[in-house]
Wavefront OBJ file of the C-alpha trace (Angstrom):
o trace
v 147.457 264.365 -139.586
v 144.539 263.011 -137.917
v 145.229 265.096 -134.972
v 145.799 268.070 -137.369
v 142.471 268.072 -138.728
v 140.868 267.384 -135.541
v 142.499 270.647 -134.497
v 141.012 272.459 -137.099
v 137.051 270.881 -136.682
v 137.433 272.428 -132.930
v 139.316 275.319 -134.087
v 137.341 276.710 -137.400
v 134.517 274.231 -138.496
v 131.789 276.957 -139.354
v 129.431 275.762 -137.214
v 132.043 276.105 -134.664
v 132.746 279.741 -136.429
v 128.775 280.966 -135.970
v 128.087 279.201 -132.380
v 131.138 281.725 -131.351
v 129.687 284.407 -132.937
v 126.101 283.824 -131.825
v 127.479 283.338 -128.155
v 129.748 286.073 -127.492
v 127.954 289.462 -130.297
v 126.243 292.472 -129.452
v 125.460 295.565 -130.549
v 126.576 298.585 -129.688
v 126.522 302.271 -131.086
v 129.837 304.462 -131.618
v 129.186 306.373 -128.689
v 129.181 303.033 -126.502
v 132.827 301.487 -127.450
v 133.940 305.800 -128.116
v 136.364 305.261 -124.758
v 136.473 301.644 -124.363
v 139.938 300.680 -124.412
v 142.376 297.009 -123.823
v 143.704 298.906 -121.153
v 140.840 299.285 -119.434
v 141.407 295.435 -118.289
v 144.803 294.729 -118.376
v 147.060 296.874 -116.295
v 151.064 297.246 -116.899
v 151.268 295.371 -112.916
v 150.230 292.181 -115.058
v 151.786 292.072 -118.242
v 154.347 289.215 -118.078
v 157.651 290.653 -117.213
v 159.059 288.861 -120.858
v 157.426 291.644 -122.774
v 159.402 294.294 -120.444
v 162.592 292.296 -121.439
v 161.502 292.277 -125.194
v 160.389 295.893 -124.693
v 163.358 297.086 -123.516
v 165.398 296.013 -126.278
v 162.481 296.715 -129.259
v 163.410 300.935 -127.847
v 167.435 300.316 -127.225
v 167.981 302.861 -129.562
v 165.214 304.400 -130.802
v 164.880 308.097 -131.376
v 161.812 309.963 -131.727
v 160.726 313.583 -131.203
v 158.223 312.758 -128.700
v 155.382 311.231 -131.429
v 153.107 308.000 -129.976
v 152.787 307.050 -133.796
v 156.905 307.420 -134.143
v 157.135 304.969 -131.529
v 153.802 302.490 -132.791
v 155.808 302.211 -136.013
v 159.107 302.098 -134.164
v 157.362 298.357 -132.295
v 155.725 297.073 -135.517
v 158.439 297.537 -138.029
v 160.281 295.405 -134.586
v 158.060 292.643 -134.121
v 157.748 291.930 -137.971
v 161.310 292.053 -138.956
v 161.575 288.960 -135.995
v 157.960 287.422 -136.002
v 157.709 285.328 -138.930
v 154.423 283.967 -138.514
v 152.985 280.388 -139.305
v 149.791 278.134 -137.962
v 147.925 279.667 -135.282
v 148.716 279.457 -131.550
v 146.073 279.579 -128.709
v 149.126 279.598 -125.907
v 149.429 282.096 -123.177
v 150.652 285.482 -123.994
v 154.408 285.137 -122.656
v 154.938 281.598 -124.748
v 152.948 283.116 -127.078
v 156.154 285.600 -127.457
v 158.768 283.370 -127.313
v 156.617 281.004 -129.834
v 157.157 283.573 -132.325
v 159.969 285.254 -132.072
v 161.692 281.348 -132.640
v 160.010 281.964 -135.568
v 157.362 278.456 -134.249
v 153.795 280.366 -135.347
v 151.456 282.922 -134.936
v 148.995 284.625 -137.124
v 147.181 288.078 -137.149
v 145.004 287.042 -134.192
v 148.123 285.948 -131.955
v 149.916 288.698 -132.865
v 147.634 291.512 -132.437
v 146.947 290.392 -129.013
v 151.052 290.672 -128.140
v 151.460 294.493 -129.952
v 148.171 294.634 -127.523
v 150.406 294.024 -124.199
v 153.309 295.936 -125.670
v 150.808 299.156 -126.188
v 149.899 298.803 -122.653
v 153.858 298.428 -121.212
v 154.031 302.000 -123.287
v 151.365 303.867 -121.705
v 149.765 303.824 -125.302
v 145.665 303.322 -125.314
v 144.989 299.991 -128.068
v 142.034 298.009 -128.814
v 141.343 295.081 -130.904
v 139.187 294.787 -133.912
v 137.859 291.874 -135.989
v 136.141 291.259 -139.452
v 134.070 288.686 -140.925
v 131.514 288.763 -143.583
v 127.683 289.388 -143.269
v 126.475 287.114 -144.674
v 128.984 284.749 -143.224
v 131.503 283.284 -146.070
v 132.785 279.757 -144.595
v 135.561 280.788 -147.107
v 136.356 284.083 -145.715
v 138.143 283.331 -142.634
v 138.264 286.666 -141.208
v 141.007 289.022 -140.252
v 142.533 290.595 -136.799
v 143.751 294.404 -136.359
v 144.565 296.912 -133.999
v 143.548 300.655 -133.210
v 145.403 303.351 -131.409
v 144.430 306.251 -129.830
v 147.434 308.551 -131.038
v 147.549 312.336 -128.454
v 149.322 314.438 -131.098
v 146.417 313.251 -133.915
v 143.754 313.651 -131.478
v 142.059 310.386 -132.971
v 141.921 307.155 -132.553
v 144.330 305.364 -135.962
v 143.685 301.662 -137.793
v 147.094 300.099 -137.015
v 147.178 296.788 -139.380
v 150.970 295.131 -137.655
v 150.488 292.181 -139.734
v 151.666 294.407 -142.825
v 152.528 297.439 -140.660
v 149.299 299.293 -142.864
v 147.115 302.804 -142.330
v 144.459 304.002 -144.858
v 144.300 307.216 -146.149
v 140.794 309.460 -147.843
v 142.530 310.223 -150.677
v 144.787 313.541 -150.759
v 144.708 313.381 -147.122
v 147.649 312.466 -144.881
v 145.651 311.884 -141.203
v 144.810 308.049 -140.972
v 141.286 306.980 -140.354
v 140.209 304.882 -137.666
v 138.002 301.880 -138.357
v 135.327 303.327 -137.569
v 136.226 305.908 -140.726
v 137.223 303.478 -143.253
v 133.636 301.843 -143.475
v 132.056 304.778 -142.971
v 134.412 305.787 -146.027
v 134.065 302.586 -147.537
v 130.252 302.780 -147.259
v 130.178 305.916 -149.206
v 132.604 304.884 -151.879
v 134.995 307.510 -150.843
v 138.286 306.606 -152.583
v 140.797 305.352 -150.237
v 144.482 304.900 -150.419
v 146.971 302.763 -147.682
v 150.282 302.496 -147.957
v 153.073 300.549 -145.216
v 155.155 302.469 -143.481
v 157.746 299.207 -143.548
v 158.877 299.818 -146.867
v 160.688 295.923 -146.706
v 157.756 294.291 -145.858
v 155.756 292.963 -149.118
v 151.859 292.481 -149.467
v 149.460 291.956 -151.739
v 146.647 294.002 -153.063
v 144.337 291.245 -153.228
v 144.581 290.631 -149.108
v 144.058 294.603 -148.771
v 140.730 293.524 -150.141
v 139.837 290.410 -148.672
v 140.091 291.744 -145.499
v 138.656 295.293 -145.627
v 137.273 296.234 -148.851
v 135.180 293.564 -149.831
v 131.491 295.128 -149.529
v 130.461 292.652 -147.414
v 133.208 292.563 -144.454
v 132.537 293.927 -141.114
v 133.958 295.083 -138.139
v 133.250 294.386 -134.747
v 135.617 295.585 -131.966
v 137.156 292.664 -129.065
v 135.670 293.661 -125.672
v 136.385 292.782 -121.973
v 139.439 290.105 -123.310
v 141.691 289.750 -119.952
v 145.148 288.930 -120.813
v 145.540 288.026 -116.613
v 142.804 285.588 -116.645
v 143.179 284.047 -120.000
v 146.779 283.227 -119.485
v 145.726 281.963 -116.347
v 143.292 279.126 -117.293
v 145.470 278.502 -120.289
v 148.553 277.695 -119.086
v 146.540 274.885 -116.965
v 144.949 273.815 -119.112
v 146.577 273.789 -122.575
v 147.763 270.954 -124.456
v 145.815 268.538 -122.279
v 142.797 269.741 -124.070
v 141.700 272.345 -127.093
v 141.668 275.990 -126.654
v 138.080 275.723 -126.877
v 137.283 274.139 -123.303
v 139.318 276.557 -121.323
v 137.167 279.572 -123.572
v 133.955 278.156 -123.224
v 134.464 277.570 -119.355
v 134.998 281.532 -119.609
v 132.666 282.016 -121.185
v 129.724 279.885 -118.636
v 131.081 281.907 -115.485
v 130.524 285.323 -116.715
v 134.156 285.661 -118.200
v 134.841 285.418 -121.421
v 136.153 288.557 -123.990
v 132.823 289.695 -126.388
v 131.905 291.071 -129.593
v 130.578 294.377 -130.040
v 129.242 295.152 -133.882
v 129.074 298.713 -134.111
v 127.899 299.562 -137.917
v 125.975 296.900 -138.094
v 123.404 294.408 -136.625
v 124.855 291.113 -136.221
v 122.527 288.888 -137.298
v 122.959 289.633 -141.320
v 126.116 287.539 -139.712
v 123.733 284.634 -139.960
v 121.391 285.679 -142.867
v 121.631 283.525 -146.089
l 1 2 3 4 5 6 7 8 9 10 11 12 13 14 15 16 17 18 19 20 21 22 23 24 25 26 27 28 29 30 31 32 33 34 35 36 37 38 39 40 41 42 43 44 45 46 47 48 49 50 51 52 53 54 55 56 57 58 59 60 61 62 63 64 65 66 67 68 69 70 71 72 73 74 75 76 77 78 79 80 81 82 83 84 85 86 87 88 89 90 91 92 93 94 95 96 97 98 99 100 101 102 103 104 105 106 107 108 109 110 111 112 113 114 115 116 117 118 119 120 121 122 123 124 125 126 127 128 129 130 131 132 133 134 135 136 137 138 139 140 141 142 143 144 145 146 147 148 149 150 151 152 153 154 155 156 157 158 159 160 161 162 163 164 165 166 167 168 169 170 171 172 173 174 175 176 177 178 179 180 181 182 183 184 185 186 187 188 189 190 191 192 193 194 195 196 197 198 199 200 201 202 203 204 205 206 207 208 209 210 211 212 213 214 215 216 217 218 219 220 221 222 223 224 225 226 227 228 229 230 231 232 233 234 235 236 237 238 239 240 241 242 243 244 245 246 247 248 249 250 251 252 253 254 255 256 257 258 259 260 261 262 263 264 265 266 267 268 269 270 271
């Protein structure tokens, strides 16, 4: 019990949560992030072998018309069928994948990072987003999700792997990008969302909390190098709290960072 409380304090305490955003956040423009992808820093050759092994199982009997969106849906549905989720892991990606498939845990950010690696080996452009509240809300723990570039649609598409969700403007069947969604929200456009995994339950309340709340602000996770984090986590875990390797990478200028394309990140800290 004491260890769990210490673990929460080191990972989720509001002071440390806000400190992380103070250190890692940057303001940017929509144009600045237009061509950014997770793939830039994570070549196929650096993705652990286990991802290739599981990927061959995921697509073993897959038949498609060749569209990337169909392939993405197959990947998401398989992951949701085989991963129950649970406590956050903060493990190297290979161990995280094995733990999650063994039903030993995994929150949205863990699933998002695994999904990134599967997209890389399937040559699909992907990136990782998060949301927080501005001003900071100590009750809201944030949420992580992905965005994929779909060639047949010629656009980025927001994808919530945890719920297999896509978002749409009412009476339009083209799924929205992250920027499009939050711009539409602020323009008070009528929105729809739906899951392409019909057996996966989700609550309207969770969608409202994670996306549709007026105080929600999105940020793009940039410069995450899977091999770098895997190497350091393999050395330091479980001997020291996860905050230590992350801080070391920050000190050496190797850390990921958060880009805020729609809002001034400093509004997070206003009371």
